[in-house]
mmJSON file of the N, C-alpha and C atoms, coordinates in Angstrom:
{"data_MODEL":{"atom_site":{
"group_PDB":["ATOM","ATOM","ATOM","ATOM","ATOM","ATOM","ATOM","ATOM","ATOM","ATOM","ATOM","ATOM","ATOM","ATOM","ATOM","ATOM","ATOM","ATOM","ATOM","ATOM","ATOM","ATOM","ATOM","ATOM","ATOM","ATOM","ATOM","ATOM","ATOM","ATOM","ATOM","ATOM","ATOM","ATOM","ATOM","ATOM","ATOM","ATOM","ATOM","ATOM","ATOM","ATOM","ATOM","ATOM","ATOM","ATOM","ATOM","ATOM","ATOM","ATOM","ATOM","ATOM","ATOM","ATOM","ATOM","ATOM","ATOM","ATOM","ATOM","ATOM","ATOM","ATOM","ATOM","ATOM","ATOM","ATOM","ATOM","ATOM","ATOM","ATOM","ATOM","ATOM","ATOM","ATOM","ATOM","ATOM","ATOM","ATOM","ATOM","ATOM","ATOM","ATOM","ATOM","ATOM","ATOM","ATOM","ATOM","ATOM","ATOM","ATOM","ATOM","ATOM","ATOM","ATOM","ATOM","ATOM","ATOM","ATOM","ATOM","ATOM","ATOM","ATOM","ATOM","ATOM","ATOM","ATOM","ATOM","ATOM","ATOM","ATOM","ATOM","ATOM","ATOM","ATOM","ATOM","ATOM","ATOM","ATOM","ATOM","ATOM","ATOM","ATOM","ATOM","ATOM","ATOM","ATOM","ATOM","ATOM","ATOM","ATOM","ATOM","ATOM","ATOM","ATOM","ATOM","ATOM","ATOM","ATOM","ATOM","ATOM","ATOM","ATOM","ATOM","ATOM","ATOM","ATOM","ATOM","ATOM","ATOM","ATOM","ATOM","ATOM","ATOM","ATOM","ATOM","ATOM","ATOM","ATOM","ATOM","ATOM","ATOM","ATOM","ATOM","ATOM","ATOM","ATOM","ATOM","ATOM","ATOM","ATOM","ATOM","ATOM","ATOM","ATOM","ATOM","ATOM","ATOM","ATOM","ATOM","ATOM","ATOM","ATOM","ATOM","ATOM","ATOM","ATOM","ATOM","ATOM","ATOM","ATOM","ATOM","ATOM","ATOM","ATOM","ATOM","ATOM","ATOM","ATOM","ATOM","ATOM","ATOM","ATOM","ATOM","ATOM","ATOM","ATOM","ATOM"],
"id":[1,2,3,4,5,6,7,8,9,10,11,12,13,14,15,16,17,18,19,20,21,22,23,24,25,26,27,28,29,30,31,32,33,34,35,36,37,38,39,40,41,42,43,44,45,46,47,48,49,50,51,52,53,54,55,56,57,58,59,60,61,62,63,64,65,66,67,68,69,70,71,72,73,74,75,76,77,78,79,80,81,82,83,84,85,86,87,88,89,90,91,92,93,94,95,96,97,98,99,100,101,102,103,104,105,106,107,108,109,110,111,112,113,114,115,116,117,118,119,120,121,122,123,124,125,126,127,128,129,130,131,132,133,134,135,136,137,138,139,140,141,142,143,144,145,146,147,148,149,150,151,152,153,154,155,156,157,158,159,160,161,162,163,164,165,166,167,168,169,170,171,172,173,174,175,176,177,178,179,180,181,182,183,184,185,186,187,188,189,190,191,192,193,194,195,196,197,198,199,200,201,202,203,204,205,206,207],
"type_symbol":["N","C","C","N","C","C","N","C","C","N","C","C","N","C","C","N","C","C","N","C","C","N","C","C","N","C","C","N","C","C","N","C","C","N","C","C","N","C","C","N","C","C","N","C","C","N","C","C","N","C","C","N","C","C","N","C","C","N","C","C","N","C","C","N","C","C","N","C","C","N","C","C","N","C","C","N","C","C","N","C","C","N","C","C","N","C","C","N","C","C","N","C","C","N","C","C","N","C","C","N","C","C","N","C","C","N","C","C","N","C","C","N","C","C","N","C","C","N","C","C","N","C","C","N","C","C","N","C","C","N","C","C","N","C","C","N","C","C","N","C","C","N","C","C","N","C","C","N","C","C","N","C","C","N","C","C","N","C","C","N","C","C","N","C","C","N","C","C","N","C","C","N","C","C","N","C","C","N","C","C","N","C","C","N","C","C","N","C","C","N","C","C","N","C","C","N","C","C","N","C","C","N","C","C","N","C","C"],
"label_atom_id":["N","CA","C","N","CA","C","N","CA","C","N","CA","C","N","CA","C","N","CA","C","N","CA","C","N","CA","C","N","CA","C","N","CA","C","N","CA","C","N","CA","C","N","CA","C","N","CA","C","N","CA","C","N","CA","C","N","CA","C","N","CA","C","N","CA","C","N","CA","C","N","CA","C","N","CA","C","N","CA","C","N","CA","C","N","CA","C","N","CA","C","N","CA","C","N","CA","C","N","CA","C","N","CA","C","N","CA","C","N","CA","C","N","CA","C","N","CA","C","N","CA","C","N","CA","C","N","CA","C","N","CA","C","N","CA","C","N","CA","C","N","CA","C","N","CA","C","N","CA","C","N","CA","C","N","CA","C","N","CA","C","N","CA","C","N","CA","C","N","CA","C","N","CA","C","N","CA","C","N","CA","C","N","CA","C","N","CA","C","N","CA","C","N","CA","C","N","CA","C","N","CA","C","N","CA","C","N","CA","C","N","CA","C","N","CA","C","N","CA","C","N","CA","C","N","CA","C","N","CA","C","N","CA","C","N","CA","C","N","CA","C"],
"label_alt_id":[null,null,null,null,null,null,null,null,null,null,null,null,null,null,null,null,null,null,null,null,null,null,null,null,null,null,null,null,null,null,null,null,null,null,null,null,null,null,null,null,null,null,null,null,null,null,null,null,null,null,null,null,null,null,null,null,null,null,null,null,null,null,null,null,null,null,null,null,null,null,null,null,null,null,null,null,null,null,null,null,null,null,null,null,null,null,null,null,null,null,null,null,null,null,null,null,null,null,null,null,null,null,null,null,null,null,null,null,null,null,null,null,null,null,null,null,null,null,null,null,null,null,null,null,null,null,null,null,null,null,null,null,null,null,null,null,null,null,null,null,null,null,null,null,null,null,null,null,null,null,null,null,null,null,null,null,null,null,null,null,null,null,null,null,null,null,null,null,null,null,null,null,null,null,null,null,null,null,null,null,null,null,null,null,null,null,null,null,null,null,null,null,null,null,null,null,null,null,null,null,null,null,null,null,null,null,null],
"label_comp_id":["UNK","UNK","UNK","UNK","UNK","UNK","UNK","UNK","UNK","UNK","UNK","UNK","UNK","UNK","UNK","UNK","UNK","UNK","UNK","UNK","UNK","UNK","UNK","UNK","UNK","UNK","UNK","UNK","UNK","UNK","UNK","UNK","UNK","UNK","UNK","UNK","UNK","UNK","UNK","UNK","UNK","UNK","UNK","UNK","UNK","UNK","UNK","UNK","UNK","UNK","UNK","UNK","UNK","UNK","UNK","UNK","UNK","UNK","UNK","UNK","UNK","UNK","UNK","UNK","UNK","UNK","UNK","UNK","UNK","UNK","UNK","UNK","UNK","UNK","UNK","UNK","UNK","UNK","UNK","UNK","UNK","UNK","UNK","UNK","UNK","UNK","UNK","UNK","UNK","UNK","UNK","UNK","UNK","UNK","UNK","UNK","UNK","UNK","UNK","UNK","UNK","UNK","UNK","UNK","UNK","UNK","UNK","UNK","UNK","UNK","UNK","UNK","UNK","UNK","UNK","UNK","UNK","UNK","UNK","UNK","UNK","UNK","UNK","UNK","UNK","UNK","UNK","UNK","UNK","UNK","UNK","UNK","UNK","UNK","UNK","UNK","UNK","UNK","UNK","UNK","UNK","UNK","UNK","UNK","UNK","UNK","UNK","UNK","UNK","UNK","UNK","UNK","UNK","UNK","UNK","UNK","UNK","UNK","UNK","UNK","UNK","UNK","UNK","UNK","UNK","UNK","UNK","UNK","UNK","UNK","UNK","UNK","UNK","UNK","UNK","UNK","UNK","UNK","UNK","UNK","UNK","UNK","UNK","UNK","UNK","UNK","UNK","UNK","UNK","UNK","UNK","UNK","UNK","UNK","UNK","UNK","UNK","UNK","UNK","UNK","UNK","UNK","UNK","UNK","UNK","UNK","UNK"],
"label_asym_id":["A","A","A","A","A","A","A","A","A","A","A","A","A","A","A","A","A","A","A","A","A","A","A","A","A","A","A","A","A","A","A","A","A","A","A","A","A","A","A","A","A","A","A","A","A","A","A","A","A","A","A","A","A","A","A","A","A","A","A","A","A","A","A","A","A","A","A","A","A","A","A","A","A","A","A","A","A","A","A","A","A","A","A","A","A","A","A","A","A","A","A","A","A","A","A","A","A","A","A","A","A","A","A","A","A","A","A","A","A","A","A","A","A","A","A","A","A","A","A","A","A","A","A","A","A","A","A","A","A","A","A","A","A","A","A","A","A","A","A","A","A","A","A","A","A","A","A","A","A","A","A","A","A","A","A","A","A","A","A","A","A","A","A","A","A","A","A","A","A","A","A","A","A","A","A","A","A","A","A","A","A","A","A","A","A","A","A","A","A","A","A","A","A","A","A","A","A","A","A","A","A","A","A","A","A","A","A"],
"label_entity_id":["1","1","1","1","1","1","1","1","1","1","1","1","1","1","1","1","1","1","1","1","1","1","1","1","1","1","1","1","1","1","1","1","1","1","1","1","1","1","1","1","1","1","1","1","1","1","1","1","1","1","1","1","1","1","1","1","1","1","1","1","1","1","1","1","1","1","1","1","1","1","1","1","1","1","1","1","1","1","1","1","1","1","1","1","1","1","1","1","1","1","1","1","1","1","1","1","1","1","1","1","1","1","1","1","1","1","1","1","1","1","1","1","1","1","1","1","1","1","1","1","1","1","1","1","1","1","1","1","1","1","1","1","1","1","1","1","1","1","1","1","1","1","1","1","1","1","1","1","1","1","1","1","1","1","1","1","1","1","1","1","1","1","1","1","1","1","1","1","1","1","1","1","1","1","1","1","1","1","1","1","1","1","1","1","1","1","1","1","1","1","1","1","1","1","1","1","1","1","1","1","1","1","1","1","1","1","1"],
"label_seq_id":[1,1,1,2,2,2,3,3,3,4,4,4,5,5,5,6,6,6,7,7,7,8,8,8,9,9,9,10,10,10,11,11,11,12,12,12,13,13,13,14,14,14,15,15,15,16,16,16,17,17,17,18,18,18,19,19,19,20,20,20,21,21,21,22,22,22,23,23,23,24,24,24,25,25,25,26,26,26,27,27,27,28,28,28,29,29,29,30,30,30,31,31,31,32,32,32,33,33,33,34,34,34,35,35,35,36,36,36,37,37,37,38,38,38,39,39,39,40,40,40,41,41,41,42,42,42,43,43,43,44,44,44,45,45,45,46,46,46,47,47,47,48,48,48,49,49,49,50,50,50,51,51,51,52,52,52,53,53,53,54,54,54,55,55,55,56,56,56,57,57,57,58,58,58,59,59,59,60,60,60,61,61,61,62,62,62,63,63,63,64,64,64,65,65,65,66,66,66,67,67,67,68,68,68,69,69,69],
"pdbx_PDB_ins_code":[null,null,null,null,null,null,null,null,null,null,null,null,null,null,null,null,null,null,null,null,null,null,null,null,null,null,null,null,null,null,null,null,null,null,null,null,null,null,null,null,null,null,null,null,null,null,null,null,null,null,null,null,null,null,null,null,null,null,null,null,null,null,null,null,null,null,null,null,null,null,null,null,null,null,null,null,null,null,null,null,null,null,null,null,null,null,null,null,null,null,null,null,null,null,null,null,null,null,null,null,null,null,null,null,null,null,null,null,null,null,null,null,null,null,null,null,null,null,null,null,null,null,null,null,null,null,null,null,null,null,null,null,null,null,null,null,null,null,null,null,null,null,null,null,null,null,null,null,null,null,null,null,null,null,null,null,null,null,null,null,null,null,null,null,null,null,null,null,null,null,null,null,null,null,null,null,null,null,null,null,null,null,null,null,null,null,null,null,null,null,null,null,null,null,null,null,null,null,null,null,null,null,null,null,null,null,null],
"Cartn_x":[13.384,12.359,12.548,13.006,13.228,14.292,15.389,16.463,15.971,15.241,14.688,13.76,12.959,12.059,12.856,13.905,14.743,15.417,15.904,16.529,15.535,14.282,13.24,12.779,13.36,13.005,11.758,11.334,10.107,10.303,11.546,11.794,13.215,13.407,14.728,14.766,15.968,16.1,17.093,16.768,17.654,18.113,19.358,19.825,21.265,21.659,23.055,23.887,25.014,25.856,26.285,26.554,27.003,25.984,24.73,23.692,23.67,24.283,24.237,25.617,26.681,28.033,28.208,27.737,27.889,27.094,25.886,25.068,25.697,26.31,27.002,28.241,29.005,30.232,29.932,28.818,28.468,27.788,27.383,26.684,25.185,24.664,23.215,22.5,23.181,22.654,23.724,23.281,24.217,23.871,24.889,24.684,24.391,23.345,22.974,23.768,24.416,25.349,26.342,27.462,28.5,28.046,28.819,28.48,28.295,27.265,27.022,27.772,28.139,28.907,28.058,27.603,26.792,27.473,27.341,27.964,27.413,26.128,25.479,24.813,25.615,25.114,24.261,23.304,22.517,22.872,22.535,22.849,21.607,21.443,20.313,20.746,20.126,20.529,19.325,19.597,18.536,19.157,18.312,18.792,19.401,20.494,21.102,20.108,19.177,18.198,17.222,17.156,16.219,16.837,18.149,18.838,18.273,17.869,17.417,15.957,15.242,13.836,13.737,12.92,12.794,12.393,11.506,11.079,12.21,13.092,14.249,15.219,15.496,16.399,15.85,14.553,13.94,14.009,13.713,13.774,15.206,16.162,17.571,17.98,17.624,18.006,17.34,16.074,15.382,16.081,16.44,17.096,18.439,19.226,20.505,20.291,19.321,19.034,18.62,17.905,17.435,18.545,19.528,20.541,21.796,22.005,23.185,22.934,23.978,23.813,23.615],
"Cartn_y":[0.562,-0.419,-1.002,-0.186,-0.661,-1.753,-1.535,-2.529,-3.799,-3.664,-4.828,-5.624,-4.932,-5.614,-6.381,-5.776,-6.47,-7.686,-7.545,-8.679,-9.807,-9.459,-10.458,-11.105,-10.662,-11.243,-10.671,-9.489,-8.887,-8.033,-7.864,-7.057,-6.565,-5.506,-4.91,-3.574,-3.023,-1.729,-0.868,0.371,1.347,2.251,2.042,2.69,3.171,4.028,4.419,3.213,3.022,1.858,1.797,2.945,2.961,2.33,2.295,1.706,0.182,-0.393,-1.849,-2.479,-1.751,-2.29,-3.631,-3.742,-4.999,-6.131,-5.835,-6.856,-7.302,-6.381,-6.741,-7.579,-7.179,-7.904,-9.315,-9.488,-10.805,-11.701,-11.128,-11.915,-11.978,-11.278,-11.26,-10.568,-9.593,-8.855,-8.819,-8.581,-8.393,-7.094,-6.428,-5.223,-5.669,-5.13,-5.549,-4.828,-3.747,-3.12,-2.316,-2.022,-1.253,0.193,0.938,2.339,3.067,3.855,4.676,5.997,6.615,7.865,9.053,9.014,10.089,10.605,11.88,12.46,11.828,11.642,11.039,9.741,8.726,7.479,6.677,5.977,4.994,3.636,2.572,1.228,0.377,-0.389,-1.287,-2.638,-3.101,-4.358,-5.272,-6.575,-7.538,-8.822,-9.746,-11.044,-11.764,-12.496,-13.223,-14.134,-14.704,-15.61,-14.905,-13.592,-12.825,-12.349,-12.495,-11.983,-12.522,-13.769,-14.405,-14.107,-13.448,-13.141,-12.163,-12.456,-11.568,-10.141,-9.996,-8.635,-7.845,-8.519,-7.839,-7.428,-8.333,-8.027,-6.883,-6.892,-5.837,-4.489,-4.472,-3.217,-2.698,-3.601,-3.227,-2.581,-3.196,-2.643,-1.295,-1.168,0.105,1.199,0.874,1.85,2.281,1.336,1.654,2.555,2.224,3.029,4.448,4.601,5.924,6.821,6.258,7.095,7.319,6.518,6.713,7.844,8.657,9.78,9.323],
"Cartn_z":[4.485,4.207,2.81,1.891,0.531,0.5,1.199,1.252,1.933,3.015,3.707,2.79,1.995,1.065,0.008,-0.511,-1.5,-0.874,0.346,1.033,1.3,1.446,1.669,0.366,-0.754,-2.039,-2.666,-2.207,-2.708,-3.946,-4.388,-5.575,-5.616,-6.343,-6.508,-5.78,-5.638,-4.974,-5.742,-5.917,-6.523,-5.388,-4.923,-3.697,-3.823,-2.907,-2.817,-2.401,-3.054,-2.783,-1.321,-0.725,0.661,1.614,1.215,2.059,1.994,0.955,0.783,0.627,0.926,0.776,1.483,2.717,3.469,2.82,2.363,1.71,0.39,-0.328,-1.561,-1.26,-0.272,0.09,0.58,1.285,1.829,0.797,-0.325,-1.342,-1.147,-0.126,0.095,-1.059,-1.664,-2.815,-3.886,-5.101,-6.211,-6.921,-7.418,-8.216,-9.647,-10.234,-11.579,-12.657,-12.307,-13.229,-12.421,-13.047,-12.376,-12.223,-11.469,-11.259,-12.569,-12.615,-13.789,-13.621,-14.716,-14.634,-14.199,-12.968,-12.406,-11.147,-10.9,-9.713,-8.432,-8.368,-7.198,-7.635,-7.874,-8.45,-7.47,-8.016,-7.304,-7.877,-7.163,-7.609,-7.581,-8.612,-8.777,-8.24,-7.186,-6.556,-6.367,-6.323,-6.07,-5.542,-5.137,-4.716,-5.919,-5.726,-6.844,-7.575,-6.844,-7.455,-8.392,-8.327,-9.168,-10.472,-10.645,-11.828,-13.138,-13.152,-14.386,-14.735,-13.87,-14.162,-15.326,-16.317,-17.478,-17.099,-16.132,-15.763,-15.108,-14.381,-13.782,-14.883,-15.804,-16.922,-17.768,-18.032,-18.84,-18.13,-16.845,-16.093,-16.026,-15.808,-15.759,-17.075,-18.183,-19.493,-19.737,-19.376,-19.536,-18.734,-17.492,-16.636,-17.225,-17.696,-18.334,-19.532,-20.37,-21.565,-21.195,-20.091,-19.68,-19.126,-18.466,-17.812,-18.652,-19.652,-20.502,-21.469,-21.698,-22.641,-24.064],
"occupancy":[1.0,1.0,1.0,1.0,1.0,1.0,1.0,1.0,1.0,1.0,1.0,1.0,1.0,1.0,1.0,1.0,1.0,1.0,1.0,1.0,1.0,1.0,1.0,1.0,1.0,1.0,1.0,1.0,1.0,1.0,1.0,1.0,1.0,1.0,1.0,1.0,1.0,1.0,1.0,1.0,1.0,1.0,1.0,1.0,1.0,1.0,1.0,1.0,1.0,1.0,1.0,1.0,1.0,1.0,1.0,1.0,1.0,1.0,1.0,1.0,1.0,1.0,1.0,1.0,1.0,1.0,1.0,1.0,1.0,1.0,1.0,1.0,1.0,1.0,1.0,1.0,1.0,1.0,1.0,1.0,1.0,1.0,1.0,1.0,1.0,1.0,1.0,1.0,1.0,1.0,1.0,1.0,1.0,1.0,1.0,1.0,1.0,1.0,1.0,1.0,1.0,1.0,1.0,1.0,1.0,1.0,1.0,1.0,1.0,1.0,1.0,1.0,1.0,1.0,1.0,1.0,1.0,1.0,1.0,1.0,1.0,1.0,1.0,1.0,1.0,1.0,1.0,1.0,1.0,1.0,1.0,1.0,1.0,1.0,1.0,1.0,1.0,1.0,1.0,1.0,1.0,1.0,1.0,1.0,1.0,1.0,1.0,1.0,1.0,1.0,1.0,1.0,1.0,1.0,1.0,1.0,1.0,1.0,1.0,1.0,1.0,1.0,1.0,1.0,1.0,1.0,1.0,1.0,1.0,1.0,1.0,1.0,1.0,1.0,1.0,1.0,1.0,1.0,1.0,1.0,1.0,1.0,1.0,1.0,1.0,1.0,1.0,1.0,1.0,1.0,1.0,1.0,1.0,1.0,1.0,1.0,1.0,1.0,1.0,1.0,1.0,1.0,1.0,1.0,1.0,1.0,1.0],
"B_iso_or_equiv":[0.0,0.0,0.0,0.0,0.0,0.0,0.0,0.0,0.0,0.0,0.0,0.0,0.0,0.0,0.0,0.0,0.0,0.0,0.0,0.0,0.0,0.0,0.0,0.0,0.0,0.0,0.0,0.0,0.0,0.0,0.0,0.0,0.0,0.0,0.0,0.0,0.0,0.0,0.0,0.0,0.0,0.0,0.0,0.0,0.0,0.0,0.0,0.0,0.0,0.0,0.0,0.0,0.0,0.0,0.0,0.0,0.0,0.0,0.0,0.0,0.0,0.0,0.0,0.0,0.0,0.0,0.0,0.0,0.0,0.0,0.0,0.0,0.0,0.0,0.0,0.0,0.0,0.0,0.0,0.0,0.0,0.0,0.0,0.0,0.0,0.0,0.0,0.0,0.0,0.0,0.0,0.0,0.0,0.0,0.0,0.0,0.0,0.0,0.0,0.0,0.0,0.0,0.0,0.0,0.0,0.0,0.0,0.0,0.0,0.0,0.0,0.0,0.0,0.0,0.0,0.0,0.0,0.0,0.0,0.0,0.0,0.0,0.0,0.0,0.0,0.0,0.0,0.0,0.0,0.0,0.0,0.0,0.0,0.0,0.0,0.0,0.0,0.0,0.0,0.0,0.0,0.0,0.0,0.0,0.0,0.0,0.0,0.0,0.0,0.0,0.0,0.0,0.0,0.0,0.0,0.0,0.0,0.0,0.0,0.0,0.0,0.0,0.0,0.0,0.0,0.0,0.0,0.0,0.0,0.0,0.0,0.0,0.0,0.0,0.0,0.0,0.0,0.0,0.0,0.0,0.0,0.0,0.0,0.0,0.0,0.0,0.0,0.0,0.0,0.0,0.0,0.0,0.0,0.0,0.0,0.0,0.0,0.0,0.0,0.0,0.0,0.0,0.0,0.0,0.0,0.0,0.0],
"pdbx_formal_charge":[null,null,null,null,null,null,null,null,null,null,null,null,null,null,null,null,null,null,null,null,null,null,null,null,null,null,null,null,null,null,null,null,null,null,null,null,null,null,null,null,null,null,null,null,null,null,null,null,null,null,null,null,null,null,null,null,null,null,null,null,null,null,null,null,null,null,null,null,null,null,null,null,null,null,null,null,null,null,null,null,null,null,null,null,null,null,null,null,null,null,null,null,null,null,null,null,null,null,null,null,null,null,null,null,null,null,null,null,null,null,null,null,null,null,null,null,null,null,null,null,null,null,null,null,null,null,null,null,null,null,null,null,null,null,null,null,null,null,null,null,null,null,null,null,null,null,null,null,null,null,null,null,null,null,null,null,null,null,null,null,null,null,null,null,null,null,null,null,null,null,null,null,null,null,null,null,null,null,null,null,null,null,null,null,null,null,null,null,null,null,null,null,null,null,null,null,null,null,null,null,null,null,null,null,null,null,null],
"auth_seq_id":[1,1,1,2,2,2,3,3,3,4,4,4,5,5,5,6,6,6,7,7,7,8,8,8,9,9,9,10,10,10,11,11,11,12,12,12,13,13,13,14,14,14,15,15,15,16,16,16,17,17,17,18,18,18,19,19,19,20,20,20,21,21,21,22,22,22,23,23,23,24,24,24,25,25,25,26,26,26,27,27,27,28,28,28,29,29,29,30,30,30,31,31,31,32,32,32,33,33,33,34,34,34,35,35,35,36,36,36,37,37,37,38,38,38,39,39,39,40,40,40,41,41,41,42,42,42,43,43,43,44,44,44,45,45,45,46,46,46,47,47,47,48,48,48,49,49,49,50,50,50,51,51,51,52,52,52,53,53,53,54,54,54,55,55,55,56,56,56,57,57,57,58,58,58,59,59,59,60,60,60,61,61,61,62,62,62,63,63,63,64,64,64,65,65,65,66,66,66,67,67,67,68,68,68,69,69,69],
"auth_comp_id":["UNK","UNK","UNK","UNK","UNK","UNK","UNK","UNK","UNK","UNK","UNK","UNK","UNK","UNK","UNK","UNK","UNK","UNK","UNK","UNK","UNK","UNK","UNK","UNK","UNK","UNK","UNK","UNK","UNK","UNK","UNK","UNK","UNK","UNK","UNK","UNK","UNK","UNK","UNK","UNK","UNK","UNK","UNK","UNK","UNK","UNK","UNK","UNK","UNK","UNK","UNK","UNK","UNK","UNK","UNK","UNK","UNK","UNK","UNK","UNK","UNK","UNK","UNK","UNK","UNK","UNK","UNK","UNK","UNK","UNK","UNK","UNK","UNK","UNK","UNK","UNK","UNK","UNK","UNK","UNK","UNK","UNK","UNK","UNK","UNK","UNK","UNK","UNK","UNK","UNK","UNK","UNK","UNK","UNK","UNK","UNK","UNK","UNK","UNK","UNK","UNK","UNK","UNK","UNK","UNK","UNK","UNK","UNK","UNK","UNK","UNK","UNK","UNK","UNK","UNK","UNK","UNK","UNK","UNK","UNK","UNK","UNK","UNK","UNK","UNK","UNK","UNK","UNK","UNK","UNK","UNK","UNK","UNK","UNK","UNK","UNK","UNK","UNK","UNK","UNK","UNK","UNK","UNK","UNK","UNK","UNK","UNK","UNK","UNK","UNK","UNK","UNK","UNK","UNK","UNK","UNK","UNK","UNK","UNK","UNK","UNK","UNK","UNK","UNK","UNK","UNK","UNK","UNK","UNK","UNK","UNK","UNK","UNK","UNK","UNK","UNK","UNK","UNK","UNK","UNK","UNK","UNK","UNK","UNK","UNK","UNK","UNK","UNK","UNK","UNK","UNK","UNK","UNK","UNK","UNK","UNK","UNK","UNK","UNK","UNK","UNK","UNK","UNK","UNK","UNK","UNK","UNK"],
"auth_asym_id":["A","A","A","A","A","A","A","A","A","A","A","A","A","A","A","A","A","A","A","A","A","A","A","A","A","A","A","A","A","A","A","A","A","A","A","A","A","A","A","A","A","A","A","A","A","A","A","A","A","A","A","A","A","A","A","A","A","A","A","A","A","A","A","A","A","A","A","A","A","A","A","A","A","A","A","A","A","A","A","A","A","A","A","A","A","A","A","A","A","A","A","A","A","A","A","A","A","A","A","A","A","A","A","A","A","A","A","A","A","A","A","A","A","A","A","A","A","A","A","A","A","A","A","A","A","A","A","A","A","A","A","A","A","A","A","A","A","A","A","A","A","A","A","A","A","A","A","A","A","A","A","A","A","A","A","A","A","A","A","A","A","A","A","A","A","A","A","A","A","A","A","A","A","A","A","A","A","A","A","A","A","A","A","A","A","A","A","A","A","A","A","A","A","A","A","A","A","A","A","A","A","A","A","A","A","A","A"],
"auth_atom_id":["N","CA","C","N","CA","C","N","CA","C","N","CA","C","N","CA","C","N","CA","C","N","CA","C","N","CA","C","N","CA","C","N","CA","C","N","CA","C","N","CA","C","N","CA","C","N","CA","C","N","CA","C","N","CA","C","N","CA","C","N","CA","C","N","CA","C","N","CA","C","N","CA","C","N","CA","C","N","CA","C","N","CA","C","N","CA","C","N","CA","C","N","CA","C","N","CA","C","N","CA","C","N","CA","C","N","CA","C","N","CA","C","N","CA","C","N","CA","C","N","CA","C","N","CA","C","N","CA","C","N","CA","C","N","CA","C","N","CA","C","N","CA","C","N","CA","C","N","CA","C","N","CA","C","N","CA","C","N","CA","C","N","CA","C","N","CA","C","N","CA","C","N","CA","C","N","CA","C","N","CA","C","N","CA","C","N","CA","C","N","CA","C","N","CA","C","N","CA","C","N","CA","C","N","CA","C","N","CA","C","N","CA","C","N","CA","C","N","CA","C","N","CA","C","N","CA","C","N","CA","C","N","CA","C","N","CA","C","N","CA","C"],
"pdbx_PDB_model_num":[1,1,1,1,1,1,1,1,1,1,1,1,1,1,1,1,1,1,1,1,1,1,1,1,1,1,1,1,1,1,1,1,1,1,1,1,1,1,1,1,1,1,1,1,1,1,1,1,1,1,1,1,1,1,1,1,1,1,1,1,1,1,1,1,1,1,1,1,1,1,1,1,1,1,1,1,1,1,1,1,1,1,1,1,1,1,1,1,1,1,1,1,1,1,1,1,1,1,1,1,1,1,1,1,1,1,1,1,1,1,1,1,1,1,1,1,1,1,1,1,1,1,1,1,1,1,1,1,1,1,1,1,1,1,1,1,1,1,1,1,1,1,1,1,1,1,1,1,1,1,1,1,1,1,1,1,1,1,1,1,1,1,1,1,1,1,1,1,1,1,1,1,1,1,1,1,1,1,1,1,1,1,1,1,1,1,1,1,1,1,1,1,1,1,1,1,1,1,1,1,1,1,1,1,1,1,1]
}}}
């Protein structure tokens, strides 16, 4: 349901890459950052049209700051 909501433009999704590989390959979604150095990494994805939203950029930066050593 989370992925479906992101595809509908309702927000972003923090998911395993394997769950959205096809959506990423087709351009339906974009990864907001590359894989993080985690054993069981998750990926932050959203619609390409949402990348420029300040709240998306702020959340992305906060998330990066939280997971980096």
